[in-house]
C-alpha positions in Angstrom: 5.5 4.4 -7.6 2.7 6.8 -6.9 -1.0 6.0 -6.6 -3.3 8.6 -8.2 -5.5 10.4 -5.7 -8.7 9.2 -7.4 -11.4 6.6 -7.0 -13.3 7.7 -3.9 -15.8 5.0 -4.6 -13.2 2.2 -4.5 -11.3 3.8 -1.7 -14.1 3.4 0.8 -15.4 0.0 -0.4 -15.5 -1.0 3.3 -18.3 1.6 4.0 -20.2 0.4 0.9 -20.1 -3.2 2.1 -21.2 -2.3 5.6 -24.0 0.0 4.3 -25.3 -2.8 2.1 -25.3 -5.2 5.1 -27.0 -2.7 7.4 -29.7 -1.8 4.8 -30.5 -5.4 4.0 -30.6 -6.3 7.7 -32.9 -3.4 8.6 -35.1 -4.3 5.6 -35.6 -7.8 7.0 -36.2 -6.4 10.5 -38.8 -4.0 9.1 -40.6 -6.8 7.3 -41.0 -8.8 10.4 -42.1 -5.7 12.4 -44.9 -5.2 9.9 -45.9 -8.9 9.3 -44.8 -10.6 12.5 -42.7 -13.7 13.0 -45.5 -16.1 12.3 -45.9 -15.0 8.7 -43.7 -17.9 7.4 -40.9 -15.7 6.1 -40.4 -13.2 3.4 -42.1 -13.8 0.0 -40.2 -14.0 -3.3 -41.3 -10.5 -4.2 -39.6 -9.1 -1.1 -36.4 -11.0 -1.7 -36.3 -9.7 -5.3 -36.8 -6.1 -3.9 -33.8 -6.8 -1.6 -31.6 -7.3 -4.6 -33.0 -4.3 -6.4 -32.4 -2.1 -3.3 -28.7 -3.2 -3.2 -28.3 -2.2 -6.8 -30.0 1.2 -6.3 -27.8 1.8 -3.2 -24.6 1.2 -5.2 -25.8 3.6 -7.9 -26.6 6.3 -5.4 -23.3 6.0 -3.6 -21.4 6.1 -6.9 -23.1 9.1 -8.3 -23.4 11.1 -5.1 -19.8 10.4 -4.0 -21.3 9.7 -0.6 -18.0 8.7 1.0 -15.9 11.7 -0.1 -13.9 12.9 3.0 -16.1 10.6 5.1 -13.4 9.9 7.8 -12.9 13.7 8.3 -16.6 14.5 8.6 -18.0 15.6 12.0 -21.1 14.3 13.7 -23.6 16.8 12.3 -22.1 16.7 8.8 -22.3 12.9 8.9 -25.9 13.0 9.9 -26.7 15.2 6.9 -24.8 13.0 4.6 -26.4 9.8 5.8 -29.9 11.4 5.7 -29.4 12.5 2.1 -27.9 9.1 1.0 -30.6 7.0 2.6 -33.5 9.2 1.7 -32.5 9.4 -2.0 -32.2 5.6 -2.1 -35.7 5.2 -0.6 -37.2 7.7 -3.0 -35.7 5.8 -5.9 -37.1 2.6 -4.5 -40.6 4.1 -4.4 -40.1 5.5 -7.9 -39.1 2.1 -9.2 -42.2 0.5 -7.7 -44.4 3.2 -9.2 -42.9 2.9 -12.7 -43.1 -0.9 -12.7 -46.6 -0.8 -11.1 -45.4 -3.2 -8.4 -46.5 -1.0 -5.4 -49.5 -3.2 -4.7 -47.2 -6.2 -3.9 -45.5 -4.4 -1.0 -46.6 -2.9 2.3 -45.7 0.8 2.6 -45.2 0.3 6.3 -42.2 -2.0 5.7 -40.4 0.8 3.7 -41.4 3.5 6.2 -39.9 1.4 9.0 -36.8 0.8 6.8 -36.4 4.5 6.3 -36.5 5.3 10.0 -34.6 2.3 11.4 -32.1 2.3 8.5 -31.3 5.9 9.0 -30.4 5.4 12.7 -28.5 2.2 12.0 -26.5 3.7 9.1 -25.6 6.7 11.2 -24.5 4.6 14.1 -22.5 2.2 11.8 -20.7 5.2 10.2 -19.7 6.7 13.5 -18.4 3.5 15.0 -16.5 2.4 11.9 -15.0 5.9 11.5 -13.7 5.9 15.1 -12.1 2.5 14.4 -10.5 3.8 11.2 -9.3 7.0 12.8 -7.6 5.0 15.5 -6.1 2.6 13.0 -4.9 5.5 10.8 -3.1 7.2 13.7 -1.4 4.0 14.8 -0.6 2.8 11.3 2.8 2.9 9.6 1.2 2.6 6.2 0.4 6.3 5.7 2.8 8.1 3.4 5.6 10.0 5.2 5.8 13.6 3.8 8.7 16.1 4.0 7.9 19.8 3.6 10.5 22.0 1.9 9.1 25.6 1.9 10.1 29.2 2.4 9.8 30.7 5.8 7.0 33.2 5.0 4.6 30.4 3.8 5.9 27.6 5.9 3.2 27.7 8.7 0.4 28.2 6.1 1.6 25.2 4.1 1.8 23.1 7.2 -1.8 23.9 8.3 -3.1 23.1 4.8 -1.2 19.7 4.7 -1.8 18.6 8.3 -5.6 18.5 7.7 -5.3 15.5 5.5 -4.1 13.1 8.2 -5.9 10.2 6.5 -3.6 10.1 3.4 -0.2 10.9 4.9 1.6 12.3 7.9 4.1 15.2 7.9 7.3 13.8 9.5 9.7 16.7 8.9 10.2 20.2 7.7 13.1 21.9 6.0 13.1 25.7 5.6 14.4 26.6 2.2 15.7 30.1 2.9 16.7 30.0 6.6 18.3 27.5 8.8 15.7 26.6 11.5 17.1 23.1 12.3 16.3 22.0 15.8 13.1 23.9 16.1 9.5 22.7 16.0 6.6 24.2 14.0 3.1 23.1 15.0 4.7 20.0 16.6 6.6 19.0 13.5 10.5 19.0 13.8 12.7 21.0 11.4 15.0 18.1 10.4 17.7 20.0 8.6 18.8 22.8 6.3 19.0 22.9 2.5 22.5 21.2 2.6 21.1 18.2 4.5 18.0 17.5 2.4 19.2 14.5 0.6 21.1 13.0 3.5 17.8 13.1 5.4 15.9 11.6 2.4 18.5 8.8 2.0 18.5 7.6 5.7 14.9 8.1 6.8 11.5 6.7 5.9 10.3 9.1 3.2 7.6 8.6 0.6 6.8 12.1 -0.7 8.1 15.7 -0.7 6.1 18.9 -0.8 8.2 21.6 -2.4 6.9 25.2 -2.3 9.3 27.8 -3.7 8.0 31.1 -5.1 10.6 31.5 -7.9 11.5 28.6 -10.2 15.2 28.2 -10.9 17.8 25.6 -12.0 18.8 24.6 -8.5 15.2 23.7 -7.6 14.9 21.7 -10.8 18.0 19.7 -9.7 16.3 19.1 -6.3 13.3 17.6 -8.1 15.5 15.5 -10.4 17.5 14.1 -7.5 14.3 13.2 -5.6 12.9 11.4 -8.7 16.2 9.5 -9.1 15.7 8.3 -5.6 12.2 7.1 -6.4 10.5 9.7 -4.1 7.3 11.4 -5.2 7.4 15.2 -5.5 4.5 17.7 -5.1 5.3 21.3 -6.3 3.2 24.5 -6.4 1.2 25.1 -9.5 3.5 27.9 -10.8 5.8 25.3 -12.3 5.8 24.6 -16.0 4.0 21.3 -16.4 6.0 20.1 -19.5 9.2 20.0 -17.4 7.9 17.4 -15.0 7.6 13.7 -15.9 4.3 11.8 -15.2 2.8 14.9 -13.8 -0.8 15.3 -12.6 -2.7 18.2 -11.0 -4.3 17.3 -7.7 -5.2 18.4 -4.2 -2.7 17.6 -1.3 -4.7 18.5 1.8 -6.0 21.9 0.9 -3.1 22.8 -1.4 -3.3 22.5 -5.2 -0.1 20.9 -6.5 1.6 19.3 -9.5 2.7 15.8 -8.6 5.6 14.2 -10.4 7.0 10.6 -10.0 9.0 8.0 -11.8 5.8 5.9 -12.2 2.1 6.6 -11.5 -0.4 3.9 -10.9 -4.2 4.0 -10.8 -6.1 2.9 -7.7 -7.5 0.0 -9.8 -3.9 -1.2 -10.6 -2.8 -0.9 -7.0 -5.9 -2.7 -5.7 -5.5 -5.5 -8.2 -1.8 -5.9 -7.4 -2.7 -6.2 -3.7 -5.6 -8.6 -4.4 -3.2 -10.9 -6.4 -0.7 -10.7 -3.5 -3.4 -11.8 -1.0 -4.5 -14.7 -3.1 -0.9 -15.7 -3.8 0.0 -15.2 -0.2 -2.8 -17.5 1.0 -1.8 -20.2 -1.5 1.9 -19.8 -0.6 1.3 -20.1 3.1 -0.5 -23.3 2.6 2.4 -24.7 0.6 4.8 -23.4 3.2 2.9 -25.4 5.9 3.2 -28.5 3.8 6.9 -28.0 3.1 7.5 -27.4 6.8 6.4 -30.9 7.6 9.1 -32.3 5.3 11.9 -29.8 5.7 11.7 -29.1 9.5 13.2 -32.5 10.6 15.8 -32.4 7.8 17.0 -28.9 8.8 17.0 -29.7 12.5 19.0 -33.0 12.0 21.6 -31.4 9.8 21.9 -28.2 11.8 20.2 -28.2 15.2 18.5 -24.8 15.8 15.6 -22.8 14.5 13.8 -24.1 11.5 13.1 -20.5 10.2 15.7 -17.8 9.6 14.5 -14.2 10.3 16.4 -11.0 9.5 15.6 -7.3 9.5 15.3 -6.0 6.0 14.6 -2.6 4.5 11.3 -2.3 2.6 9.3 0.4 0.8 10.9 3.8 1.2 13.0 2.8 4.2 10.5 0.9 6.3 12.1 -2.0 8.2 10.5 -5.4 8.6 11.4 -9.0 9.5 11.8 -11.3 6.5 11.3 -15.1 7.0 13.0 -18.0 5.2 13.5 -21.7 5.8 17.0 -21.9 7.2 19.6 -23.3 4.8 22.8 -22.3 6.6 24.4 -23.1 9.9 23.3 -21.0 12.8 26.6 -19.0 12.8 26.3 -18.0 9.2 26.0 -14.2 9.8 29.1 -14.2 12.0 31.1 -16.0 9.4 30.0 -13.7 6.6 32.8 -11.2 7.4 35.5 -13.9 7.0 34.2 -14.7 3.5 33.8 -11.2 2.1 37.0 -11.5 0.1 35.3 -14.3 -1.9 32.2 -12.2 -2.7 31.4 -12.6 -6.4 29.2 -9.5 -6.5 30.6 -6.2 -7.3 28.8 -3.8 -5.0 26.4 -3.9 -2.1 25.3 -7.6 -2.2 26.9 -10.8 -1.1 27.1 -14.1 -3.1 29.7 -16.7 -3.5 30.1 -20.2 -5.0 30.2 -23.2 -2.7 29.3 -21.2 0.4 30.7 -23.2 3.3 28.0 -21.8 5.6 25.3 -23.9 3.8 24.7 -27.3 5.3 24.3 -30.3 2.8 20.5 -30.3 2.5 20.6 -26.5 2.3 22.1 -26.6 -1.2 19.0 -28.5 -2.4 16.7 -26.1 -0.5 18.3 -23.1 -2.1 18.7 -24.7 -5.6 14.9 -25.0 -5.9 14.2 -21.8 -3.9 12.4 -23.7 -1.2 13.9 -21.4 1.4 11.9 -18.5 0.0 8.4 -20.0 0.7 8.0 -18.5 4.2 8.1 -15.0 2.6 4.5 -15.6 1.5 3.7 -14.7 5.1 5.4 -11.4 4.5 3.3 -10.9 1.4 0.1 -11.7 3.3 1.1 -9.2 6.0 1.7 -6.5 3.4 5.5 -6.1 4.0 6.2 -7.6 0.6 4.6 -8.2 -2.8 4.8 -11.3 -5.0 6.8 -9.3 -7.5 9.1 -6.4 -6.7 12.7 -5.7 -5.9 14.7 -7.7 -3.4 14.9 -6.0 0.0 18.4 -5.1 1.2 19.8 -5.9 4.6 20.2 -3.0 7.0 24.0 -2.9 6.5 23.6 -2.9 2.7 21.0 -0.1 2.9 23.3 2.0 5.1 25.9 2.0 2.3 23.4 3.0 -0.4 24.2 5.9 -2.7 21.3 8.2 -3.7 20.4 6.5 -7.0 20.3 3.1 -5.2 17.3 4.2 -3.2 15.0 4.0 -6.2 14.9 0.2 -5.5 12.9 1.0 -2.4 10.2 3.1 -4.1 7.9 0.0 -4.4 7.3 -2.9 -2.0 10.0 -5.6 -2.2 9.1 -8.8 -3.8 9.7 -12.5 -3.6 10.6 -12.4 -7.2 11.4 -9.7 -9.7 13.0 -8.8 -13.0 16.5 -9.4 -11.6 15.6 -12.9 -10.4 14.3 -14.0 -13.8 17.2 -12.5 -15.7 19.8 -14.9 -14.3 20.4 -14.4 -10.6 23.9 -16.0 -10.5 25.1 -14.7 -13.8 24.7 -11.0 -12.7 27.7 -10.0 -10.6 27.5 -6.2 -10.7 25.1 -4.5 -8.2 24.7 -1.5 -10.5 23.2 -3.9 -13.1 20.8 -5.1 -10.5 19.8 -1.5 -9.8 19.4 -0.9 -13.5 17.1 -3.9 -13.9 15.0 -2.8 -10.8 14.8 0.7 -12.2 13.6 -0.8 -15.5 10.9 -2.8 -13.7 9.7 0.2 -11.7 9.5 2.6 -14.7 7.7 0.0 -16.9 5.6 -1.6 -14.2 2.2 -3.0 -15.1 0.0 -5.9 -14.0 0.8 -7.6 -17.2 4.6 -7.4 -16.5 4.0 -8.8 -13.0 2.2 -11.8 -14.4 4.9 -12.3 -17.0 7.6 -12.3 -14.3 5.6 -14.7 -12.1 5.3 -17.2 -15.0 9.0 -16.9 -15.8 9.8 -17.4 -12.1 8.0 -20.8 -12.1 10.2 -21.9 -15.0 13.4 -20.6 -13.3 12.5 -22.4 -10.0 11.5 -25.7 -11.6 14.7 -25.6 -13.8 16.8 -24.6 -10.8 18.4 -21.9 -12.9 20.3 -19.0 -11.6 20.5 -20.0 -7.9 23.7 -20.3 -5.9 
């Protein structure tokens, strides 16, 4: 699922909040510089103006697009941007007081102090916060991993255009379309394969998006795009492509390159932000319930099977990223070792394991699993951002390593605690391909409404102890 490159205002909500705090704080400081600390505090008129200034500042930021490319701006460019933003806000404040004839209620010295002190404070805040963000961005694994597939004569030019947008993604590999350059490096980025190894690389590595720049459109290139879309990977192509041939296409800028972007599902920044907000709220509530459950379950688990209370395991998340999943332990400590002995009794046809009357589960573990109590620690994974409340179930590493190309679409979104498969009868579905089909259906038709519907259905499934084994 691809997030549209839009909403600069929402994208840098952190800067807006910090700017509001700085302006209001310097406003109060300016008041006391003018009137002294023995004045008894700010009058109601000044407090009202504080609210009006906050509203004016939000309007200025929204209409000016003050935060566009803010992380990339240099020191001088930042000074100009801050000067313009803050000065326009102050002029609008003066205009408001003039139109409403309220200027007599306020001291001009307060606002002159606010302009000077606020300008310096805002500039300092922007520089400090940008340095923090740049460090976090460089160390983060959240940026989209981008593979470049391009012709040799434009490869270096494409790489220079794309590498400048380090904030949104990082280029992790290159494949030269018309010459085998495997093993070389271009501008510090490795050439990871040739045209015959494109999909093997995509299947086994963390990969979110592909930039495809081929001068002449042909059927083979169309097949490349189709195969990437079947894997749930976002594709950006040069603008010479016919738009009607690409599903869910949008025209946008990728770094300094103008591209057509195509994906199996496109979401707005509002939808993505709301989904994450719901996850955070649900994660906090879930962690509180997990702590309460731990008080009850911990002694039961330890008495019936001495060992760790929690079970942790490496799983594969969005687009191949690995993370540790957490559950209340419901099996004996040697469960993973015994799994190989029981594979002949696997009721699933494909790359998942389920069996009736699993002997690895200790007595109380059956009740824990029946009511899905073992899943509660995953709310911590949701809070961390490894998982979502609703999504696809994350495969184990050994399952992922056996995936075919079309299975990879399950990884195109964050894995979830629940999903369409879970509310469609978990124990009744025995074919892994049917699981993939349901996950594909969820991804293609995803909406916030669908997530809420699945969450409500999940409550009924859990309370009714339906579909668990």
